[in-house]
N, C-alpha and C positions, 0 to 999 in steps of 0.2 A: 388647637387653643392655647393662648398664655397663658390660662390657670391651669391647666394640665401641667406645663411646664413647669411654673413656679411649685405645686406642691410636689412633682418628681425633684425639685432640685433642691428643696428641703431635706427629704427622704433619703436621696443620696448621700447629703452632709451628715445625715444623722450616722449613715452606714459606715461611711469613709475617714469621717471626722474632721478632713481637708482635702480640697478639690480645688484645683484650679478652674481658670474659665476653660482652658483648652480640653481638658476633660470631661465638661461640663456637656462641649461642643459636642465631643465624639459620641458619648453615651447618647444623647438626647437627640444626634442627628441634625444640628442645626449648626449657622456660622458661630465662630469664637466673640463676635461682637454682638449677638443674639444673645450666646450666654452670659458675659457680662454685663449688659444691659438686665437680663431677669436677676442675677445676684446683687446688682446695684436698688433694682429696683424692692427686691425684701429688706435690704439694707434701711432705706429710704422710708419703706413702710413700717416701721418700728421691729421686724422680726428679728432677735438676739441675733444676727450674721456680720462678721468684719473680716475687712481682709488684711492681709499679711504679706506686705513685701519681699522680696529679693528671692535668693535661691532657695530654693524648701518650701516658699510659700505657699499661699495658695487663700481659698475662703474657709471658714472655721465657724460653727457653732458658738456663741459664748458659753463657758462652762467645761468646755474640754470636747475632745474627740465624738464621747459618746454619750454627750449630751440627750436625754430623754425628751422626747416632746411635753412630757407632763411637766416640765420646766418653765414652761412660757408663762407669762403674765398674763392677767387679764387683758391688758392694753394690746400686747403683742399676738394674744388670739383673735383679737377684735381686728388688727391689721391684716393678719392673713386673711381670713375670711372677707374682710372689704377687698383684698386684692382676687380670691377665687370663687366668690360668690357662695350660694346652697349649693353648687352642682346641680343645678334644675337644667335641663337639656343638655348636660356634660357628658362626657365619653362614660362608659360603665368602670375604666380603670378610675377615672377622676371619681367619680359618686365612691368607689370603694376607700379609695384614700382618703376622702375625706370623712366616711362613715369611722375607720378607723383612730384619725387625728380626734374625731370629736369623741370618740369612745376613751381615748386617753387623757382628755382635757379634764380636769376639777369640774365637781357637778356646778359649780359658781359661775364656771367660764362657758360653760356650754351654750349660753343664750346666744354667744359670738356665732358659734355654728347655723343658726337659720335667723340671723339678722341681715343676711343680704342676699338677691337675686340679682345674678347678670342676665339682660338681654341684649343681644348683639344686634337685634332688627332695628333701625332707624323709623321716627315718624315723620318722615319727610324733610328733616333738617338736623347738622349737625350739633353736638352737644357742646355748649358754652365750656371757659375754663373751669374745673371742676371749682364749687362752691366751699368757701372754709367752713359753712355750716354742717358739711356733710360728717366729718369727723366730731363735731359737737352732737349731732343726730345720734351717732353710730354709739357713741357714749353714752346717751339717753336710754337708747332700746337697749343694751345691756346691761346696764346700771336698773333698768326698769324706774325711769324717773319721767314724768310728764312735763313736755317742752312745751312753751308760749312762743308765738310768731305771728306777725300779720300777715294779710292775705285773703288778698281781694278785698280792701279797703277795712276789713273786721280783724279783729285780736282773737287769736286763736287758743284754748288751752286742750290738747290732747294728748290721749296715750299712745306713745312712739311703738310701733308693731314690728316694723321693720323696714329696708330701704332696698330701694330695685335702681341698677345701674342700666339704664337703656341706652347704650350707644353713647355712653358720656352724658347722658342728661338722667338726672338723679330725682326722683321720686320718694315721697315718704309716705306707706301705707300706714295709718292711726287709726285708733277709735276714737270716736266724739260723740257729744250727745246724741247725736243724729245717728248714728251707726258707724260704720266702717268707713275712710275716707281716703282719697288717695290727692297728695297736694305734689306739685314741682317744686323742688326745693330752691331752685336759681329766681323762683317767684317769691318767697318768703322775705320778711323784712324783719329785721333783729329777732332773730331764733334767740331763745335760752333755754337752757336747763333748769328747770327750778328744782327742789328737793321734796316735792309730793311724790308719793309713791304712784306709779302706774301699774296700771293692770291689765295682762292680754289675758284671751281665752285659751286653757290650756289644749286644745285640739285646735289652734291655730297655725295654718301650715303659711309660709309666704310664697311659697312658690304656688302653690293652688291661689293662693287669694289674688296673685299678679297675673295668672290665667285667665282667671275670672275678668279680670278689669282689661286686660286685653283683648279676651272676646267681646266683651261691651264696647270698647272702644271701635275695634274693627267693625263691629254692626254696624255702628256709627257712621263708618267711615266708609261704608261698603253699601253706599243705597243704589249706586249705578251700575249694571252689569251690560256685559256684551258678550254676544254668542260670536265663535272666531272657530274658522276651519283651518288644519294646517295638515302637511305629512304626518306619516305616523312617528318617524324620525327623529321629529320635534319635540314628541311629547315629555322627555323625562327635561329639555332646556327650558323650556314652557313653564314648567312645575317648579323647576327651581329657580327661574326667574321671578314669576308673579308668587310664590309658595300659596301661603293659605288663603292669596284672593284669588288661585287659579283651583276650578272645579271641573274634574274631567268627564263629559258626558259618553266621550269612546276613545277610541285610539287615535284620532283624527278631528275630534270637536269637542268644546270646551266652554266653559261659561267663564268670564273673569271679571271679579269686581273691583270699583274704587269709589273714592266719596262723589264724585261727581262725572256725568257725560264728559267733559271737556280733559280732565285728567286721565280718564280711559283713553281717549284719542291720542293725547300727549303719551303716553306709555307705547300705546301700539303704533306710533306712526313709526316709530324704527325698524318695526316686522315687517315694513311693505314688500312685496315679494315673496315673502313667507306665510303671513296669515292673511287671511283674508275673513274681515268682518262681515258677518250676514247681517247684524242690527244690534242696537234699533236704529232709525233714519239719524238719531241725534248725534249718535256718536261717528256715524258715517259721515255726517255733515260737518263735525269738528274736522273729522280726518282731511275732506277735500277743504276747507278751510286752512289746515295747516298747510297741504300740499299747493294752494294756491299762493301761500305767502312766500314759500320757500320759491316756488318757480316766479315769483316777482321779482324774488330779492336775486336770484342766481341765474334765470333764466336767457340774462344779456351778455353773460359773460363770455369772454372772446371764446371761437370754437364751439357753441352752442349753435344750433340750428334748427331755433325755436323764438318766435316772438312772441307773449302773454301779454295784453293789457286787460284789467276788470274794471267794473263801474256798478253801483248799484243803482237799479233801478226801482222806483217805489208802484211795484205791480208782483201779482204773484207768477210763479214760474211757468204755469200753463198757457197765461196770455204772452207772455214772450215768446216761448216755444211755439205758437200758434203762427206768430211772424217767422221763424226761423225754417219751419218747415213748407210753407209754402211760397211756390215759385216765383210770386207777386211778392211777396213778403221779401226777396232777396232784392228786384227791383226798388222795391220801395226804401229798402236801408242804403242803398248804393252810394258811397260818398264819392266815388271818381266820375261820376256822369255818365259811365262806358253801359252801365245797364239800362239798356230802351225797354223791352220786352222779355216775358216768358211765356211757354207754353210747358202744360202737364198738370199731372197730380200733385197734390203734397204728398210730401215725403211721409212713409210710416215704417218702413224697415230699412236695414241696410242694403244695397243692390238696388235701390229706386232710382230712376234718374228723370230730370226733367230737361228741357232746352233753354238757354237763356240767349236774346238777342242783343248783341254787343255794337258798338261803334266808337270804334278807335280814334275817330277822327274827333271826339268830345275832347281828348287829352292833347293832341298836335303833334305826340311824338313820333306817332307812326302812323302818317295819313295815307299811305301805302297799302296798309291793313282795311282800310275802310271797316263798311259792315261786316260781319259775320257771325255764324252762330258757335255756342260752344254747349256740351253736353256735362252737367253737372250731377255725380254719381254718387249716391250715399255712401260713405264707409262705415259710420256709427251712427246708432240709431238708442237712446234710451229715453223714451216722452218724459217729456219735462225736465229733463236734466242733460240730455248730451247730446250732439250731432256735429257731425263733421263730413267734410266729401273730398273729391278730388275732381280734375278739369279734364274730358276730353276734347281739344280742340282743335284749329287747324294745323297745327307745328306737329311735326314728326322729330323724334317719337314724344309720345308725351310725357310731359314734364314730371308728374308725379308727385308736386307740392300738395301741402293739405290744407285746408281752412275749417276751422270748427269754432263752437260754443259749447263752454260748459254752465250749468246754471246750480245756484245752491240756497235755498231760502237764508236769509238772515233776519236780525232785529228793524232791518227798515226795508224789507222787501225782498228783493233779488239779487244776488251777486253773482252778475253776469262777467265771465271770462271768454274773450275772444281771442284765438290763436292762431299762428301763421307758422306752419313747418316745412322746412324744407332739406329734412334730413333723409326723407327717403328721393330725393330726385333722380331720375338716370342720368347714367354716369357722362355721357354725352354733354346733358346740359349744366352739370357741375363743372367739366374743363371750362366752362365758360367765365365763370365767376364773377355772375350779375347778381347773385342772391345775398339778400333777400329783395325781390321787386314789389313787395310792398313794405312801406314803414310804418312805424311804432304810431307816428300821428295821423296815417291814414285809420287803422283800425281804431284810434280812439274815435277819431271822426265817425265812422260808422256806429261804435256803441252809443255816443252821443244822438245820432239821427233814428237809431233803434229806440231808444227811450222816448223820442220823440213822437214815433209810431204809436209804440204801445198806448204811450198816454193819452193821445188821440182814439186809437181805438175803443178806450175803455172809459171813456166818458159818458 
């Protein structure tokens, strides 16, 4: 953490009097460039350090090689704690250093030690450039003076209790007539420090108040929950990735929270193949929608062996699925004119079969084939969600291409995705380089006929 290093650099300078960037880098095990940036950051922030160029030069504390930290001015102390924060959540060594530093400061300067908290976790957006109001507010916090500013269309006069730097987005925690409030600094207008004395409760803890604010915000932002399963080895990885939003139930199962179902899906989509989302159905539906959009965007990239087309049909999934599982439904929605009839029972599980009676003469491309039968073999079956099949016909060896449909409810009915996949065809057929034998236009035509067929059936 940079705050650890800045305090360490300052204490190192106090002990040695003068240091070079190379010496700091070696001592703290960082690069020379990082050490130089840390030294410059202390100087820019107002901490009394200065560089001396040339042979035998380096960086020193103003006032001599053995300057004591009690020599810091109020502004310098505030600048140091603006850089390091209160130490909440920091390493034990940093907390210890801050306690020692605080004890070395005069009583009138110690307010700076509890004026700032650093919180590195973002709330979904990168902070803007630091507002000039931060220094004004920090000065008001340590001087115990009220501040006035516009916020939300109203003028506010508050007692400033402390500042929080949450990943470069600053917040002011303050006392108001209505109790403790939190204000985002970059949303303030015309902030000004007044000469009115501000009050701060004697038992107030800035770190504790911020924890309560974060907890309340996270509860508000965590109204959606998904239950996921995963391999045990992924437990620490997922815990680190999702942080406070990750609640293990066992070594291979957990609940993950977010502000909405779609946000959960967006976060979990990248874990496909590693995490299985058990529910709720709303999150699974959003994941399916993300997958469909990715397939639509990238599924026709050269080298891919699958075509997908989609259409929203104004009907329930069950009504559409009833057509797709029925052998006669396949005949009804055929866009080629080849499917003349079918025999067999509606499919209900993988492995089910039915026979379709074909007539190639309808296409006029292979009249020698004439009339023939093919057996449809169900490959996948999830009621009202997914059905796919392959075909065993007159040609040998069987081709091995797969047709299918995916269904997901959406706000306008059911999003139906039809696909044709030839990634698993027999090598003998692959060598002929004739695939795909079904065009994207043909698939779209079939979806249009499916829409018409379902609407007629549900009138």
